[in-house]
NUBA-945638 format. One record per residue: x, y, z of N, C-alpha, C in turn; residue number from 1. Coordinates in pm, whole numbers. Atoms other than C-alpha are relative to their C-alpha. Layout:
# NUBA-945638
X|Y|Z|X|Y|Z|X|Y|Z|NUM
...
This chain:
# NUBA-945638
47|95|-100|-388|3622|-3306|-126|64|71|1
121|-53|-65|-739|3669|-3157|19|0|154|2
-6|-5|-147|-790|3752|-2789|-27|-135|64|3
27|134|-51|-930|3400|-2733|127|-87|-8|4
-120|81|14|-602|3249|-2858|109|40|93|5
-97|-43|-99|-404|3454|-2608|0|-87|124|6
18|84|-119|-532|3219|-2339|61|-139|-14|7
-48|136|24|-372|2912|-2495|147|-1|-39|8
-139|22|43|-15|2788|-2533|-1|-131|-73|9
-5|125|77|44|2534|-2802|139|-69|32|10
-119|76|-30|297|2263|-2708|104|15|-110|11
-103|-7|109|462|2287|-3048|80|126|2|12
-70|-126|-8|564|2643|-2971|100|3|116|13
-92|5|-119|755|2543|-2651|129|-71|-41|14
-131|73|14|1120|2435|-2640|-11|-134|77|15
5|132|-62|1138|2065|-2567|133|-38|58|16
-121|44|-67|1393|1926|-2326|5|-152|7|17
-17|145|-19|1531|1572|-2302|32|-31|140|18
-35|24|-140|1653|1615|-1949|-11|128|74|19
21|-121|-79|1623|1860|-1662|114|4|103|20
-102|-19|-102|1890|2001|-1429|-68|53|128|21
57|-41|-125|1821|2071|-1061|-23|150|8|22
8|-146|-7|1866|2443|-1122|-101|56|-105|23
98|-45|97|1617|2462|-1411|-125|45|70|24
123|-53|-57|1302|2660|-1339|-121|-60|-65|25
127|46|45|957|2522|-1366|-102|113|17|26
98|-107|1|678|2761|-1454|-125|-46|79|27
124|27|-73|384|2775|-1211|-92|115|-30|28
96|-100|39|83|2953|-1344|-130|-27|73|29
125|15|-72|-223|3009|-1128|-122|9|-85|30
108|-6|93|-431|3049|-1435|-79|125|-4|31
79|-121|-10|-561|3387|-1337|89|126|-19|32
-70|-126|-2|-318|3662|-1255|152|-8|0|33
-146|-4|-16|31|3551|-1185|68|-130|-47|34
-93|114|36|312|3325|-1302|118|9|94|35
-118|12|-85|588|3209|-1075|88|-113|-47|36
-90|110|42|880|2970|-1105|64|-57|127|37
-67|73|-105|1042|2713|-880|105|-87|-64|38
-103|87|57|1365|2528|-932|-51|-150|5|39
41|139|8|1326|2164|-1026|33|-70|134|40
-43|60|-127|1517|2063|-712|-97|35|113|41
97|-43|-108|1286|2266|-482|-137|-64|-23|42
125|66|32|982|2129|-665|-1|-147|47|43
-8|138|-39|1097|1772|-605|-3|-13|151|44
-2|2|-146|1169|1842|-239|-138|25|57|45
139|-36|-49|828|2008|-187|-97|-116|-27|46
90|109|35|651|1723|-368|23|-119|93|47
-33|110|-89|839|1466|-162|-52|23|141|48
47|-30|-133|763|1640|163|-149|-9|12|49
146|5|-8|394|1676|82|-49|-142|-17|50
41|138|20|375|1312|-29|30|-84|117|51
-44|90|-104|573|1145|246|-10|59|142|52
9|-57|-137|537|1389|540|-130|80|23|53
107|-94|-15|246|1616|472|-139|-64|-27|54
138|46|26|-110|1587|345|-16|-120|-84|55
10|116|87|-34|1311|101|42|-128|74|56
-54|117|-67|112|1071|362|-105|-111|17|57
103|105|-18|-210|885|448|-43|-63|-130|58
35|53|134|-304|853|79|111|-94|-47|59
-116|81|41|51|721|5|-2|-136|79|60
1|123|-81|26|467|296|-112|-93|-47|61
107|82|48|-311|349|173|31|-70|-132|62
-42|59|127|-178|295|-178|96|-115|22|63
-100|103|-25|119|100|-50|-61|-124|65|64
62|111|-66|-88|-112|187|-90|-82|-97|65
89|66|98|-341|-187|-87|77|-84|-101|66
-82|69|98|-71|-279|-334|64|-125|58|67
-63|120|-69|115|-506|-89|-106|-110|25|68
103|101|-33|-207|-675|25|-43|-73|-123|69
45|68|124|-317|-744|-332|106|-94|-53|70
-113|89|47|27|-885|-427|11|-125|86|71
-14|113|-92|45|-1106|-117|-119|-93|-13|72
121|84|10|-312|-1227|-158|5|-91|-122|73
-14|77|124|-224|-1353|-509|116|-96|5|74
-121|85|-7|90|-1533|-391|-35|-123|89|75
36|124|-72|-6|-1894|-297|109|-44|100|76
-108|40|-90|341|-1962|-140|-8|85|125|77
11|-84|-120|296|-1667|94|-120|-44|86|78
120|42|-69|-56|-1777|188|26|-126|76|79
-31|130|-64|65|-2130|263|98|20|116|80
-98|-23|-110|356|-2002|474|-72|65|119|81
74|-63|-112|122|-1782|684|-90|-103|63|82
92|104|-50|-127|-2064|718|75|-97|87|83
-85|92|-77|148|-2302|834|45|63|131|84
-46|-62|-125|282|-2053|1086|-114|19|101|85
117|-14|-90|-64|-1983|1229|-34|-135|61|86
32|134|-56|-134|-2355|1264|105|-46|104|87
-102|37|-94|203|-2417|1428|-10|78|133|88
17|-85|-124|142|-2129|1670|-120|-51|76|89
121|45|-59|-204|-2255|1733|15|-132|74|90
-12|133|-55|-104|-2614|1800|116|-20|96|91
-123|31|-80|239|-2585|1964|32|103|105|92
-36|-105|-94|246|-2267|2169|-86|-17|129|93
74|25|-124|151|-2365|2526|-34|130|75|94
26|-120|-72|160|-2004|2640|-122|75|-53|95
110|-74|58|-119|-1895|2415|-136|-51|51|96
137|40|-43|-487|-1898|2519|-63|-82|-109|97
48|78|106|-559|-2041|2176|42|-147|19|98
-52|138|-20|-341|-2341|2248|-70|-68|120|99
73|53|-117|-508|-2386|2589|-138|-41|-38|100
131|29|46|-847|-2369|2429|-1|-126|-89|101
-11|114|91|-745|-2614|2156|23|-130|83|102
-24|121|-83|-612|-2858|2422|-125|-47|72|103
122|32|-71|-934|-2842|2619|-99|-64|-92|104
92|52|100|-1143|-2901|2306|41|-139|-40|105
-52|129|41|-919|-3189|2199|-22|-102|108|106
16|94|-112|-932|-3349|2546|-151|-41|12|107
143|27|-15|-1312|-3319|2564|-47|-94|-114|108
38|84|109|-1353|-3467|2215|55|-137|14|109
-67|133|-21|-1106|-3744|2288|-68|-82|104|110
66|76|-107|-1270|-3842|2611|-143|-38|-36|111
137|33|47|-1617|-3826|2456|0|-109|-102|112
-4|102|101|-1518|-4038|2163|33|-137|55|113
-44|132|-52|-1358|-4310|2375|-121|-70|67|114
116|68|-61|-1699|-4384|2537|-98|-54|-100|115
91|51|105|-1870|-4449|2209|67|-112|-83|116
-50|100|91|-1831|-4751|1990|-60|27|-137|117
44|-24|139|-1849|-4712|1618|-47|-134|-60|118
53|123|66|-2061|-4963|1431|-40|35|-141|119
38|-18|135|-2127|-5009|1067|-141|-44|-20|120
139|30|20|-2492|-4997|963|-20|-100|-109|121
């Protein structure tokens, strides 16, 4: 084997596993000087912590928000439900400033229209 080939591991030379136990060791190679190992269980815990608690949390949140937004945006039933709820809130909630504004606009338009007569040209 040449010195250049010492830097490569061929997959066919490795033992293949169909499943992994929590106590199995995973090889961590920094590519330069050292090789270390971590149990599968500890690797999963570390990955979970980094993803959901550490530096990956914001990235994970962005992915989830983007996925949910895209799915909801494509769901016509959801869009119609939201639209209906917004309109109901807008038209029926006397405590909201939007409802007050709507009532004022409606009253102004109604009083203005009653002074005009419509004629057919």
